[in-house]
CHARMM internal coordinates of N, CA and C (Angstrom, degrees):
IC EDIT
DIST 1 N 1 CA 1.4561
DIST 1 CA 1 C 1.5707
ANGL 1 N 1 CA 1 C 113.22
DIST 1 C 2 N 1.3419
ANGL 1 CA 1 C 2 N 117.60
DIHE 1 N 1 CA 1 C 2 N -36.41
DIST 2 N 2 CA 1.4799
ANGL 1 C 2 N 2 CA 121.24
DIHE 1 CA 1 C 2 N 2 CA -178.88
DIST 2 CA 2 C 1.4820
ANGL 2 N 2 CA 2 C 108.23
DIHE 1 C 2 N 2 CA 2 C -117.49
DIST 2 C 3 N 1.1999
ANGL 2 CA 2 C 3 N 120.25
DIHE 2 N 2 CA 2 C 3 N 140.88
DIST 3 N 3 CA 1.4909
ANGL 2 C 3 N 3 CA 120.86
DIHE 2 CA 2 C 3 N 3 CA 168.10
DIST 3 CA 3 C 1.4495
ANGL 3 N 3 CA 3 C 114.28
DIHE 2 C 3 N 3 CA 3 C -121.49
DIST 3 C 4 N 1.3188
ANGL 3 CA 3 C 4 N 124.65
DIHE 3 N 3 CA 3 C 4 N 120.76
DIST 4 N 4 CA 1.5498
ANGL 3 C 4 N 4 CA 122.68
DIHE 3 CA 3 C 4 N 4 CA 5.79
DIST 4 CA 4 C 1.5479
ANGL 4 N 4 CA 4 C 104.78
DIHE 3 C 4 N 4 CA 4 C -81.36
DIST 4 C 5 N 1.3369
ANGL 4 CA 4 C 5 N 114.78
DIHE 4 N 4 CA 4 C 5 N 164.34
DIST 5 N 5 CA 1.4429
ANGL 4 C 5 N 5 CA 121.55
DIHE 4 CA 4 C 5 N 5 CA 175.49
DIST 5 CA 5 C 1.4849
ANGL 5 N 5 CA 5 C 109.92
DIHE 4 C 5 N 5 CA 5 C -61.48
DIST 5 C 6 N 1.4633
ANGL 5 CA 5 C 6 N 116.25
DIHE 5 N 5 CA 5 C 6 N 129.48
DIST 6 N 6 CA 1.4518
ANGL 5 C 6 N 6 CA 118.00
DIHE 5 CA 5 C 6 N 6 CA -176.40
DIST 6 CA 6 C 1.5700
ANGL 6 N 6 CA 6 C 114.05
DIHE 5 C 6 N 6 CA 6 C -78.29
DIST 6 C 7 N 1.2732
ANGL 6 CA 6 C 7 N 110.62
DIHE 6 N 6 CA 6 C 7 N 147.72
DIST 7 N 7 CA 1.4796
ANGL 6 C 7 N 7 CA 117.36
DIHE 6 CA 6 C 7 N 7 CA 174.25
DIST 7 CA 7 C 1.5586
ANGL 7 N 7 CA 7 C 107.49
DIHE 6 C 7 N 7 CA 7 C -79.11
DIST 7 C 8 N 1.3385
ANGL 7 CA 7 C 8 N 114.68
DIHE 7 N 7 CA 7 C 8 N 142.07
DIST 8 N 8 CA 1.4470
ANGL 7 C 8 N 8 CA 117.58
DIHE 7 CA 7 C 8 N 8 CA -170.64
DIST 8 CA 8 C 1.6027
ANGL 8 N 8 CA 8 C 108.64
DIHE 7 C 8 N 8 CA 8 C -142.42
DIST 8 C 9 N 1.3447
ANGL 8 CA 8 C 9 N 112.57
DIHE 8 N 8 CA 8 C 9 N 169.80
DIST 9 N 9 CA 1.4421
ANGL 8 C 9 N 9 CA 119.41
DIHE 8 CA 8 C 9 N 9 CA 168.87
DIST 9 CA 9 C 1.5042
ANGL 9 N 9 CA 9 C 105.64
DIHE 8 C 9 N 9 CA 9 C -100.92
DIST 9 C 10 N 1.3211
ANGL 9 CA 9 C 10 N 117.40
DIHE 9 N 9 CA 9 C 10 N 140.65
DIST 10 N 10 CA 1.3897
ANGL 9 C 10 N 10 CA 125.30
DIHE 9 CA 9 C 10 N 10 CA 179.24
DIST 10 CA 10 C 1.6750
ANGL 10 N 10 CA 10 C 107.79
DIHE 9 C 10 N 10 CA 10 C -106.94
DIST 10 C 11 N 1.2436
ANGL 10 CA 10 C 11 N 114.15
DIHE 10 N 10 CA 10 C 11 N 126.78
DIST 11 N 11 CA 1.4388
ANGL 10 C 11 N 11 CA 122.03
DIHE 10 CA 10 C 11 N 11 CA 173.29
DIST 11 CA 11 C 1.5757
ANGL 11 N 11 CA 11 C 117.20
DIHE 10 C 11 N 11 CA 11 C -115.04
DIST 11 C 12 N 1.3189
ANGL 11 CA 11 C 12 N 118.26
DIHE 11 N 11 CA 11 C 12 N 157.22
DIST 12 N 12 CA 1.3864
ANGL 11 C 12 N 12 CA 121.74
DIHE 11 CA 11 C 12 N 12 CA -176.87
DIST 12 CA 12 C 1.5548
ANGL 12 N 12 CA 12 C 106.53
DIHE 11 C 12 N 12 CA 12 C -86.69
DIST 12 C 13 N 1.3292
ANGL 12 CA 12 C 13 N 114.58
DIHE 12 N 12 CA 12 C 13 N 81.54
DIST 13 N 13 CA 1.4576
ANGL 12 C 13 N 13 CA 123.63
DIHE 12 CA 12 C 13 N 13 CA -177.26
DIST 13 CA 13 C 1.5170
ANGL 13 N 13 CA 13 C 112.88
DIHE 12 C 13 N 13 CA 13 C -60.11
DIST 13 C 14 N 1.5023
ANGL 13 CA 13 C 14 N 119.82
DIHE 13 N 13 CA 13 C 14 N -42.19
DIST 14 N 14 CA 1.4265
ANGL 13 C 14 N 14 CA 117.58
DIHE 13 CA 13 C 14 N 14 CA 174.85
DIST 14 CA 14 C 1.5139
ANGL 14 N 14 CA 14 C 115.73
DIHE 13 C 14 N 14 CA 14 C -62.53
DIST 14 C 15 N 1.3699
ANGL 14 CA 14 C 15 N 122.04
DIHE 14 N 14 CA 14 C 15 N -27.90
DIST 15 N 15 CA 1.4424
ANGL 14 C 15 N 15 CA 122.03
DIHE 14 CA 14 C 15 N 15 CA 175.11
DIST 15 CA 15 C 1.5301
ANGL 15 N 15 CA 15 C 112.02
DIHE 14 C 15 N 15 CA 15 C -69.39
DIST 15 C 16 N 1.3279
ANGL 15 CA 15 C 16 N 117.28
DIHE 15 N 15 CA 15 C 16 N -33.10
DIST 16 N 16 CA 1.4490
ANGL 15 C 16 N 16 CA 122.19
DIHE 15 CA 15 C 16 N 16 CA 174.50
DIST 16 CA 16 C 1.5068
ANGL 16 N 16 CA 16 C 112.87
DIHE 15 C 16 N 16 CA 16 C -61.47
DIST 16 C 17 N 1.3565
ANGL 16 CA 16 C 17 N 109.06
DIHE 16 N 16 CA 16 C 17 N -49.49
DIST 17 N 17 CA 1.4854
ANGL 16 C 17 N 17 CA 114.05
DIHE 16 CA 16 C 17 N 17 CA 177.14
DIST 17 CA 17 C 1.5881
ANGL 17 N 17 CA 17 C 116.25
DIHE 16 C 17 N 17 CA 17 C -66.93
DIST 17 C 18 N 1.2464
ANGL 17 CA 17 C 18 N 113.84
DIHE 17 N 17 CA 17 C 18 N -35.63
DIST 18 N 18 CA 1.5611
ANGL 17 C 18 N 18 CA 115.92
DIHE 17 CA 17 C 18 N 18 CA 175.12
DIST 18 CA 18 C 1.5781
ANGL 18 N 18 CA 18 C 107.87
DIHE 17 C 18 N 18 CA 18 C -63.81
DIST 18 C 19 N 1.2378
ANGL 18 CA 18 C 19 N 118.95
DIHE 18 N 18 CA 18 C 19 N -45.03
DIST 19 N 19 CA 1.4641
ANGL 18 C 19 N 19 CA 121.78
DIHE 18 CA 18 C 19 N 19 CA 176.82
DIST 19 CA 19 C 1.5871
ANGL 19 N 19 CA 19 C 113.51
DIHE 18 C 19 N 19 CA 19 C -57.30
DIST 19 C 20 N 1.2810
ANGL 19 CA 19 C 20 N 107.14
DIHE 19 N 19 CA 19 C 20 N -48.78
DIST 20 N 20 CA 1.5546
ANGL 19 C 20 N 20 CA 116.19
DIHE 19 CA 19 C 20 N 20 CA 178.49
DIST 20 CA 20 C 1.4785
ANGL 20 N 20 CA 20 C 109.11
DIHE 19 C 20 N 20 CA 20 C -56.52
DIST 20 C 21 N 1.2934
ANGL 20 CA 20 C 21 N 121.93
DIHE 20 N 20 CA 20 C 21 N -40.76
DIST 21 N 21 CA 1.4585
ANGL 20 C 21 N 21 CA 124.39
DIHE 20 CA 20 C 21 N 21 CA 178.23
DIST 21 CA 21 C 1.5699
ANGL 21 N 21 CA 21 C 113.87
DIHE 20 C 21 N 21 CA 21 C -71.98
DIST 21 C 22 N 1.3536
ANGL 21 CA 21 C 22 N 114.75
DIHE 21 N 21 CA 21 C 22 N -37.95
DIST 22 N 22 CA 1.5544
ANGL 21 C 22 N 22 CA 118.57
DIHE 21 CA 21 C 22 N 22 CA 178.75
DIST 22 CA 22 C 1.4338
ANGL 22 N 22 CA 22 C 112.03
DIHE 21 C 22 N 22 CA 22 C -67.44
DIST 22 C 23 N 1.3226
ANGL 22 CA 22 C 23 N 115.62
DIHE 22 N 22 CA 22 C 23 N -38.37
DIST 23 N 23 CA 1.5128
ANGL 22 C 23 N 23 CA 118.98
DIHE 22 CA 22 C 23 N 23 CA -160.57
DIST 23 CA 23 C 1.6706
ANGL 23 N 23 CA 23 C 109.42
DIHE 22 C 23 N 23 CA 23 C -66.39
DIST 23 C 24 N 1.2629
ANGL 23 CA 23 C 24 N 117.85
DIHE 23 N 23 CA 23 C 24 N -46.50
DIST 24 N 24 CA 1.4878
ANGL 23 C 24 N 24 CA 114.91
DIHE 23 CA 23 C 24 N 24 CA 177.12
DIST 24 CA 24 C 1.5511
ANGL 24 N 24 CA 24 C 112.19
DIHE 23 C 24 N 24 CA 24 C -65.82
DIST 24 C 25 N 1.3093
ANGL 24 CA 24 C 25 N 118.24
DIHE 24 N 24 CA 24 C 25 N -33.49
DIST 25 N 25 CA 1.4450
ANGL 24 C 25 N 25 CA 116.65
DIHE 24 CA 24 C 25 N 25 CA 178.55
DIST 25 CA 25 C 1.5013
ANGL 25 N 25 CA 25 C 110.14
DIHE 24 C 25 N 25 CA 25 C -68.91
DIST 25 C 26 N 1.3199
ANGL 25 CA 25 C 26 N 124.00
DIHE 25 N 25 CA 25 C 26 N -44.26
DIST 26 N 26 CA 1.3557
ANGL 25 C 26 N 26 CA 129.53
DIHE 25 CA 25 C 26 N 26 CA 174.46
DIST 26 CA 26 C 1.6192
ANGL 26 N 26 CA 26 C 110.91
DIHE 25 C 26 N 26 CA 26 C -56.58
DIST 26 C 27 N 1.2112
ANGL 26 CA 26 C 27 N 118.77
DIHE 26 N 26 CA 26 C 27 N -40.21
DIST 27 N 27 CA 1.4684
ANGL 26 C 27 N 27 CA 122.03
DIHE 26 CA 26 C 27 N 27 CA 176.56
DIST 27 CA 27 C 1.5131
ANGL 27 N 27 CA 27 C 111.41
DIHE 26 C 27 N 27 CA 27 C -67.00
DIST 27 C 28 N 1.2944
ANGL 27 CA 27 C 28 N 117.10
DIHE 27 N 27 CA 27 C 28 N -37.20
DIST 28 N 28 CA 1.5084
ANGL 27 C 28 N 28 CA 116.96
DIHE 27 CA 27 C 28 N 28 CA 178.25
DIST 28 CA 28 C 1.5500
ANGL 28 N 28 CA 28 C 111.96
DIHE 27 C 28 N 28 CA 28 C -76.12
DIST 28 C 29 N 1.1686
ANGL 28 CA 28 C 29 N 118.99
DIHE 28 N 28 CA 28 C 29 N -41.95
DIST 29 N 29 CA 1.4828
ANGL 28 C 29 N 29 CA 126.06
DIHE 28 CA 28 C 29 N 29 CA -173.20
DIST 29 CA 29 C 1.4664
ANGL 29 N 29 CA 29 C 110.61
DIHE 28 C 29 N 29 CA 29 C -82.81
DIST 29 C 30 N 1.3216
ANGL 29 CA 29 C 30 N 122.47
DIHE 29 N 29 CA 29 C 30 N -40.03
DIST 30 N 30 CA 1.4672
ANGL 29 C 30 N 30 CA 125.80
DIHE 29 CA 29 C 30 N 30 CA -169.43
DIST 30 CA 30 C 1.4934
ANGL 30 N 30 CA 30 C 108.98
DIHE 29 C 30 N 30 CA 30 C -115.82
DIST 30 C 31 N 1.2821
ANGL 30 CA 30 C 31 N 123.27
DIHE 30 N 30 CA 30 C 31 N -14.60
DIST 31 N 31 CA 1.4454
ANGL 30 C 31 N 31 CA 124.34
DIHE 30 CA 30 C 31 N 31 CA -177.53
DIST 31 CA 31 C 1.5145
ANGL 31 N 31 CA 31 C 114.99
DIHE 30 C 31 N 31 CA 31 C 81.60
DIST 31 C 32 N 1.2368
ANGL 31 CA 31 C 32 N 120.24
DIHE 31 N 31 CA 31 C 32 N -10.90
DIST 32 N 32 CA 1.4812
ANGL 31 C 32 N 32 CA 122.28
DIHE 31 CA 31 C 32 N 32 CA 171.67
DIST 32 CA 32 C 1.5333
ANGL 32 N 32 CA 32 C 111.31
DIHE 31 C 32 N 32 CA 32 C -150.72
DIST 32 C 33 N 1.2567
ANGL 32 CA 32 C 33 N 119.86
DIHE 32 N 32 CA 32 C 33 N 160.81
DIST 33 N 33 CA 1.4239
ANGL 32 C 33 N 33 CA 124.28
DIHE 32 CA 32 C 33 N 33 CA -176.06
DIST 33 CA 33 C 1.5314
ANGL 33 N 33 CA 33 C 112.07
DIHE 32 C 33 N 33 CA 33 C -125.53
DIST 33 C 34 N 1.2864
ANGL 33 CA 33 C 34 N 116.27
DIHE 33 N 33 CA 33 C 34 N 149.24
DIST 34 N 34 CA 1.4695
ANGL 33 C 34 N 34 CA 118.67
DIHE 33 CA 33 C 34 N 34 CA -175.95
DIST 34 CA 34 C 1.5286
ANGL 34 N 34 CA 34 C 105.63
DIHE 33 C 34 N 34 CA 34 C -81.00
DIST 34 C 35 N 1.4051
ANGL 34 CA 34 C 35 N 107.35
DIHE 34 N 34 CA 34 C 35 N 159.44
DIST 35 N 35 CA 1.4366
ANGL 34 C 35 N 35 CA 114.96
DIHE 34 CA 34 C 35 N 35 CA -173.97
DIST 35 CA 35 C 1.6193
ANGL 35 N 35 CA 35 C 106.35
DIHE 34 C 35 N 35 CA 35 C -80.52
DIST 35 C 36 N 1.2855
ANGL 35 CA 35 C 36 N 112.69
DIHE 35 N 35 CA 35 C 36 N 169.93
DIST 36 N 36 CA 1.5216
ANGL 35 C 36 N 36 CA 115.98
DIHE 35 CA 35 C 36 N 36 CA -173.49
DIST 36 CA 36 C 1.6226
ANGL 36 N 36 CA 36 C 103.45
DIHE 35 C 36 N 36 CA 36 C -127.79
DIST 36 C 37 N 1.4250
ANGL 36 CA 36 C 37 N 109.19
DIHE 36 N 36 CA 36 C 37 N 120.25
DIST 37 N 37 CA 1.5304
ANGL 36 C 37 N 37 CA 112.97
DIHE 36 CA 36 C 37 N 37 CA 178.77
DIST 37 CA 37 C 1.5228
ANGL 37 N 37 CA 37 C 103.05
DIHE 36 C 37 N 37 CA 37 C -100.92
DIST 37 C 38 N 1.3078
ANGL 37 CA 37 C 38 N 112.70
DIHE 37 N 37 CA 37 C 38 N 124.97
DIST 38 N 38 CA 1.4720
ANGL 37 C 38 N 38 CA 118.61
DIHE 37 CA 37 C 38 N 38 CA -179.68
DIST 38 CA 38 C 1.4760
ANGL 38 N 38 CA 38 C 111.78
DIHE 37 C 38 N 38 CA 38 C -79.64
DIST 38 C 39 N 1.3516
ANGL 38 CA 38 C 39 N 115.08
DIHE 38 N 38 CA 38 C 39 N 139.02
DIST 39 N 39 CA 1.4688
ANGL 38 C 39 N 39 CA 115.40
DIHE 38 CA 38 C 39 N 39 CA -176.09
DIST 39 CA 39 C 1.6035
ANGL 39 N 39 CA 39 C 103.32
DIHE 38 C 39 N 39 CA 39 C -78.80
DIST 39 C 40 N 1.3148
ANGL 39 CA 39 C 40 N 114.22
DIHE 39 N 39 CA 39 C 40 N 165.87
DIST 40 N 40 CA 1.4088
ANGL 39 C 40 N 40 CA 118.52
DIHE 39 CA 39 C 40 N 40 CA -178.13
DIST 40 CA 40 C 1.5247
ANGL 40 N 40 CA 40 C 112.32
DIHE 39 C 40 N 40 CA 40 C -71.23
DIST 40 C 41 N 1.3638
ANGL 40 CA 40 C 41 N 112.76
DIHE 40 N 40 CA 40 C 41 N 143.75
DIST 41 N 41 CA 1.4461
ANGL 40 C 41 N 41 CA 118.15
DIHE 40 CA 40 C 41 N 41 CA -177.65
DIST 41 CA 41 C 1.5372
ANGL 41 N 41 CA 41 C 107.37
DIHE 40 C 41 N 41 CA 41 C -71.79
DIST 41 C 42 N 1.3980
ANGL 41 CA 41 C 42 N 122.06
DIHE 41 N 41 CA 41 C 42 N 154.51
DIST 42 N 42 CA 1.3623
ANGL 41 C 42 N 42 CA 127.36
DIHE 41 CA 41 C 42 N 42 CA -178.61
DIST 42 CA 42 C 1.4486
ANGL 42 N 42 CA 42 C 106.66
DIHE 41 C 42 N 42 CA 42 C -113.04
DIST 42 C 43 N 1.2876
ANGL 42 CA 42 C 43 N 119.89
DIHE 42 N 42 CA 42 C 43 N 129.10
DIST 43 N 43 CA 1.5373
ANGL 42 C 43 N 43 CA 120.06
DIHE 42 CA 42 C 43 N 43 CA 175.54
DIST 43 CA 43 C 1.5121
ANGL 43 N 43 CA 43 C 106.72
DIHE 42 C 43 N 43 CA 43 C -80.74
DIST 43 C 44 N 1.2986
ANGL 43 CA 43 C 44 N 112.71
DIHE 43 N 43 CA 43 C 44 N 136.58
DIST 44 N 44 CA 1.4969
ANGL 43 C 44 N 44 CA 125.60
DIHE 43 CA 43 C 44 N 44 CA -177.63
DIST 44 CA 44 C 1.5771
ANGL 44 N 44 CA 44 C 103.76
DIHE 43 C 44 N 44 CA 44 C -114.10
DIST 44 C 45 N 1.2003
ANGL 44 CA 44 C 45 N 119.97
DIHE 44 N 44 CA 44 C 45 N 91.12
DIST 45 N 45 CA 1.5021
ANGL 44 C 45 N 45 CA 119.85
DIHE 44 CA 44 C 45 N 45 CA -179.49
DIST 45 CA 45 C 1.5188
ANGL 45 N 45 CA 45 C 110.32
DIHE 44 C 45 N 45 CA 45 C -76.59
DIST 45 C 46 N 1.3312
ANGL 45 CA 45 C 46 N 113.20
DIHE 45 N 45 CA 45 C 46 N 128.10
DIST 46 N 46 CA 1.4736
ANGL 45 C 46 N 46 CA 118.94
DIHE 45 CA 45 C 46 N 46 CA 177.68
DIST 46 CA 46 C 1.6365
ANGL 46 N 46 CA 46 C 111.21
DIHE 45 C 46 N 46 CA 46 C -131.42
DIST 46 C 47 N 1.2189
ANGL 46 CA 46 C 47 N 114.98
DIHE 46 N 46 CA 46 C 47 N -162.70
DIST 47 N 47 CA 1.5540
ANGL 46 C 47 N 47 CA 115.29
DIHE 46 CA 46 C 47 N 47 CA -175.08
DIST 47 CA 47 C 1.3941
ANGL 47 N 47 CA 47 C 122.01
DIHE 46 C 47 N 47 CA 47 C -59.03
DIST 47 C 48 N 1.3623
ANGL 47 CA 47 C 48 N 115.01
DIHE 47 N 47 CA 47 C 48 N -13.05
DIST 48 N 48 CA 1.5350
ANGL 47 C 48 N 48 CA 113.89
DIHE 47 CA 47 C 48 N 48 CA 178.86
DIST 48 CA 48 C 1.5037
ANGL 48 N 48 CA 48 C 112.95
DIHE 47 C 48 N 48 CA 48 C -92.07
DIST 48 C 49 N 1.2725
ANGL 48 CA 48 C 49 N 117.28
DIHE 48 N 48 CA 48 C 49 N 7.25
DIST 49 N 49 CA 1.5220
ANGL 48 C 49 N 49 CA 121.15
DIHE 48 CA 48 C 49 N 49 CA 174.20
DIST 49 CA 49 C 1.5491
ANGL 49 N 49 CA 49 C 106.82
DIHE 48 C 49 N 49 CA 49 C -106.64
DIST 49 C 50 N 1.3565
ANGL 49 CA 49 C 50 N 112.15
DIHE 49 N 49 CA 49 C 50 N 126.81
DIST 50 N 50 CA 1.3461
ANGL 49 C 50 N 50 CA 124.56
DIHE 49 CA 49 C 50 N 50 CA -178.33
DIST 50 CA 50 C 1.5919
ANGL 50 N 50 CA 50 C 110.91
DIHE 49 C 50 N 50 CA 50 C -80.07
DIST 50 C 51 N 1.2808
ANGL 50 CA 50 C 51 N 125.13
DIHE 50 N 50 CA 50 C 51 N 143.77
DIST 51 N 51 CA 1.5284
ANGL 50 C 51 N 51 CA 122.73
DIHE 50 CA 50 C 51 N 51 CA 168.48
DIST 51 CA 51 C 1.3982
ANGL 51 N 51 CA 51 C 109.99
DIHE 50 C 51 N 51 CA 51 C -58.63
DIST 51 C 52 N 1.4647
ANGL 51 CA 51 C 52 N 117.55
DIHE 51 N 51 CA 51 C 52 N 154.80
DIST 52 N 52 CA 1.4433
ANGL 51 C 52 N 52 CA 117.93
DIHE 51 CA 51 C 52 N 52 CA 175.45
DIST 52 CA 52 C 1.3762
ANGL 52 N 52 CA 52 C 112.46
DIHE 51 C 52 N 52 CA 52 C -71.77
DIST 52 C 53 N 1.4007
ANGL 52 CA 52 C 53 N 114.40
DIHE 52 N 52 CA 52 C 53 N 151.15
DIST 53 N 53 CA 1.4504
ANGL 52 C 53 N 53 CA 124.05
DIHE 52 CA 52 C 53 N 53 CA -175.17
DIST 53 CA 53 C 1.5554
ANGL 53 N 53 CA 53 C 108.72
DIHE 52 C 53 N 53 CA 53 C -75.93
END
COOR INIT
IC SEED 1 N 1 CA 1 C
IC BUILD
């Protein structure tokens, strides 16, 4: 789609969705919900990143 391909950060989107689905259910059934600790983002280097000098 884009030239050069852009470097990006990759996140665990399914984990966000799972947490979003569990949180309201936990609030209704237990009265509180556990916190969510985000995993570290992963750098995905692509064509927009130059090699080190």
